[in-house]
Every structure is written in C-alpha cells, then in structure tokens.
Residue frames relative to the residue before (quaternion, step in Angstrom):
aa qw qx qy qz dx dy dz
M 1.0000 0.0000 0.0000 0.0000 0.00 0.00 0.00
K 0.3414 -0.7341 0.5562 0.1875 3.57 -0.87 1.00
A 0.6532 -0.5191 0.3855 0.3941 3.56 -1.25 0.45
T 0.6436 0.5176 -0.3345 0.4538 3.61 1.01 -0.74
D 0.6051 0.5437 -0.3625 0.4549 3.59 1.12 -0.60
D 0.6493 0.5113 -0.3056 0.4729 3.55 0.97 -0.88
L 0.6307 0.5353 -0.3188 0.4627 3.54 0.99 -0.85
Q 0.6667 0.5084 -0.2994 0.4554 3.56 0.94 -0.92
V 0.6417 0.5150 -0.3210 0.4690 3.59 0.98 -0.82
R 0.6617 0.4916 -0.3030 0.4782 3.58 0.93 -0.87
W 0.6235 0.5300 -0.3348 0.4671 3.62 1.05 -0.73
W 0.6488 0.5107 -0.3166 0.4669 3.59 0.91 -0.90
N 0.6380 0.5225 -0.3293 0.4599 3.59 1.00 -0.78
L 0.6411 0.5064 -0.3193 0.4802 3.58 1.00 -0.80
E 0.6344 0.5305 -0.3265 0.4577 3.57 0.94 -0.88
A 0.6527 0.5178 -0.3167 0.4534 3.58 0.93 -0.87
R 0.6543 0.4969 -0.3154 0.4749 3.61 1.00 -0.78
L 0.6546 0.4960 -0.3157 0.4752 3.59 1.04 -0.75
V 0.6000 0.5339 -0.3604 0.4745 3.62 1.07 -0.63
E 0.6342 0.5169 -0.3358 0.4667 3.60 0.94 -0.85
R 0.7094 0.4806 -0.2600 0.4452 3.59 0.91 -0.94
F 0.8327 0.2480 -0.0801 0.4885 3.59 0.83 -1.03
G 0.5226 -0.6913 0.3867 0.3153 3.60 1.25 -0.09
K 0.7913 0.1505 -0.1384 0.5762 3.60 1.20 0.04
K 0.5483 -0.6392 0.4376 0.3151 3.54 -1.18 0.65
P 0.2686 -0.7864 0.5359 0.1491 3.61 -0.66 1.09
D 0.3727 -0.6646 0.5828 0.2823 3.55 -1.19 0.52
L 0.7294 -0.4278 0.2909 0.4475 3.59 -1.28 0.12
E 0.6306 0.5336 -0.3464 0.4445 3.63 0.95 -0.75
T 0.6493 0.5145 -0.3143 0.4636 3.56 1.00 -0.86
V 0.6415 0.5100 -0.3230 0.4733 3.57 0.99 -0.83
L 0.6383 0.5082 -0.3330 0.4726 3.60 0.98 -0.75
F 0.6103 0.5445 -0.3330 0.4692 3.59 1.04 -0.79
L 0.6681 0.4993 -0.3014 0.4620 3.62 0.91 -0.93
V 0.6415 0.5069 -0.3228 0.4768 3.58 0.99 -0.83
G 0.6334 0.5407 -0.3223 0.4500 3.58 1.01 -0.87
I 0.6564 0.4904 -0.3168 0.4778 3.59 0.92 -0.84
Q 0.6211 0.5446 -0.3300 0.4569 3.58 0.99 -0.86
E 0.7210 0.4474 -0.2481 0.4673 3.57 0.85 -0.97
F 0.6209 0.5234 -0.3373 0.4762 3.57 1.12 -0.65
G 0.3145 -0.8156 0.4343 0.2175 3.53 1.16 -0.71
E 0.7056 0.3926 -0.2575 0.5308 3.56 1.25 0.23
I 0.1962 -0.7661 0.6031 0.1044 3.54 -0.71 1.11
R 0.0597 -0.7875 0.6134 0.0004 3.54 -0.85 1.01
E 0.6293 -0.5375 0.4037 0.3900 3.52 -1.26 0.43
S 0.7959 -0.0750 0.0547 0.5982 3.57 1.05 -0.72
F 0.2176 -0.7331 0.6315 0.1280 3.49 -1.33 0.50
S 0.4946 -0.6251 0.5012 0.3367 3.56 -1.11 0.62
K 0.6798 -0.4694 0.3597 0.4337 3.57 -1.28 0.27
E 0.6512 0.5126 -0.3053 0.4690 3.59 0.98 -0.85
Q 0.6566 0.5038 -0.3076 0.4695 3.59 0.97 -0.81
K 0.6216 0.5251 -0.3437 0.4688 3.59 1.05 -0.70
Q 0.6312 0.5021 -0.3262 0.4931 3.62 1.01 -0.77
D 0.6472 0.5183 -0.3197 0.4585 3.59 0.95 -0.83
L 0.6496 0.5163 -0.3158 0.4601 3.59 1.00 -0.81
M 0.6462 0.5012 -0.3188 0.4791 3.57 1.05 -0.72
H 0.6166 0.5296 -0.3280 0.4814 3.58 1.11 -0.69
I 0.6208 0.5260 -0.3245 0.4823 3.58 1.00 -0.86
A 0.6507 0.5230 -0.3170 0.4500 3.58 0.92 -0.89
V 0.6767 0.4810 -0.3107 0.4628 3.60 0.80 -0.94
C 0.6527 0.5001 -0.3189 0.4713 3.61 0.89 -0.85
S 0.6644 0.4988 -0.3107 0.4618 3.60 0.88 -0.88
L 0.6501 0.5174 -0.3149 0.4589 3.58 0.93 -0.91
L 0.7421 0.4224 -0.2313 0.4663 3.57 0.80 -1.02
S 0.5204 0.6101 -0.4297 0.4151 3.58 1.22 -0.16
Q 0.5423 0.6236 -0.3845 0.4113 3.57 1.24 -0.46
S 0.7567 0.3273 -0.1756 0.5380 3.58 1.16 -0.57
G 0.6206 -0.6183 0.3209 0.3600 3.56 1.22 0.47
Y 0.4378 0.6960 -0.4635 0.3303 3.60 1.19 0.40
Y 0.7840 0.1167 -0.0374 0.6085 3.57 1.14 -0.71
E 0.0691 -0.7502 0.6461 0.1223 3.50 -1.36 0.23
L 0.5425 -0.6122 0.4724 0.3283 3.50 -1.18 0.67
E 0.2720 -0.7599 0.5719 0.1465 3.57 -0.84 1.03
G 0.6896 -0.3857 0.2960 0.5367 3.54 1.07 -0.75
T 0.4592 -0.6481 0.5200 0.3142 3.52 -1.30 -0.23
D 0.4600 -0.6704 0.5078 0.2847 3.55 -1.18 0.57
A 0.7567 -0.4053 0.2641 0.4397 3.59 -1.30 0.05
D 0.6918 0.4516 -0.2712 0.4939 3.60 1.20 -0.51
G 0.5963 -0.6118 0.3446 0.3891 3.57 1.27 0.11
W 0.4863 0.6571 -0.4404 0.3712 3.61 1.25 0.14
P 0.3991 -0.7249 0.5101 0.2346 3.57 -0.83 1.00
H 0.1439 -0.7645 0.6232 0.0803 3.58 -1.17 0.66
F 0.2099 -0.8034 0.5543 0.0567 3.54 -0.98 0.95
K 0.2535 -0.7195 0.6217 0.1776 3.53 -1.30 0.43
Q 0.3788 -0.7085 0.5471 0.2348 3.57 -0.92 0.91
L 0.2623 -0.8054 0.5213 0.1035 3.55 -0.81 1.06
K 0.7931 0.0049 0.0204 0.6088 3.54 1.13 -0.66
A 0.6266 -0.5607 0.3937 0.3715 3.52 -1.27 0.50
L 0.4549 -0.6643 0.5205 0.2843 3.53 -1.11 0.69
P 0.5866 -0.5820 0.4190 0.3763 3.58 -1.10 0.58
A 0.4305 -0.6837 0.5299 0.2577 3.57 -1.16 0.70
Y 0.0919 0.8137 -0.5597 0.1269 3.53 0.13 1.34
N 0.4782 -0.5937 0.5443 0.3502 3.51 -1.32 0.34
P 0.7285 -0.4680 0.2562 0.4296 3.63 -1.17 0.35
I 0.6469 0.5004 -0.3373 0.4662 3.62 0.96 -0.70
E 0.6649 0.4967 -0.3029 0.4684 3.57 0.94 -0.86
Q 0.6104 0.5490 -0.3398 0.4588 3.59 1.09 -0.72
E 0.6579 0.5034 -0.3148 0.4632 3.56 0.94 -0.89
L 0.6532 0.5087 -0.3120 0.4661 3.60 0.94 -0.83
F 0.6169 0.5554 -0.3161 0.4595 3.56 1.08 -0.87
I 0.6827 0.4630 -0.2776 0.4925 3.58 0.90 -0.97
K 0.6455 0.5232 -0.3342 0.4449 3.62 0.87 -0.89
D 0.6378 0.5243 -0.3309 0.4570 3.59 0.97 -0.81
H 0.6739 0.4754 -0.2914 0.4847 3.59 0.98 -0.79
V 0.5963 0.5384 -0.3606 0.4738 3.62 1.11 -0.62
L 0.6644 0.5017 -0.3072 0.4610 3.60 0.89 -0.88
L 0.6214 0.5274 -0.3324 0.4746 3.56 1.02 -0.77
Y 0.6474 0.5364 -0.3055 0.4470 3.57 0.95 -0.96
F 0.7039 0.4605 -0.2783 0.4636 3.59 0.80 -0.99
D 0.6011 0.5314 -0.3553 0.4796 3.59 1.13 -0.57
K 0.6652 0.5292 -0.2892 0.4403 3.53 0.96 -1.00
I 0.7323 0.3999 -0.2544 0.4890 3.61 0.93 -0.75
G 0.4999 -0.7019 0.3955 0.3179 3.58 1.30 0.04
F 0.2883 0.7597 -0.5318 0.2384 3.59 1.06 0.65
K 0.0210 -0.8153 0.5771 -0.0419 3.54 -0.55 1.20
C-alpha cells in the first residue's frame, strides 16, 4: 500500500463522518470553509464572497501552521485572525498540493478529536 492510498482511505473516512454530521458529502473547498469557520470562531447566518475567501485562507494558514509554515500573528479589531508566513511552501503540482492540504486537514481533525 502506498502512502497516497492510506491518505485516500483516511480522507474517505473523514468524508463519511462529515456526511453523517452534515447530511452531504463535502468537497475540499467546503472542508476548508468549515475549518475557517472553526478557526474564526464565529458562526454567522451568511458570509460575503470575500469573507468566504478569507475563511478559506484562514483555514489554509491554520492547517499549515501545524507544520511550521505559518504562525498566528494576532487578530484584528473585527476578530479576524492574521498569519505570518515562516517558510516557503513546497513547489508541488496541483495534485500534490491537494494531497498536501488533505494530509494537513486530516491531522487537524485528528487533533481536534473529530470522531
């Protein structure tokens, strides 16, 4: 079994748990949006398009902070977190980038104890 096979199996397991929780299968962007909301810490009835993009950015920074790529600098007056990049991201092709992010998503959900 290759490492990518294990990653895929773990991803499918996470998707299954998210389907149980939310009633539909999320794509990676939706998962990033959920992580962004979790990290922002405020659930709202709706977010603007720009805020949704900001939430996904927060998610990526939070996820990659687990491996030392970013660190939280603080929050602004509106409660939005801001990150500082600490090291360059790996030069991956799009498929490798997706696997890299998925691996960090899985680590994040394990860390927060999502069962």
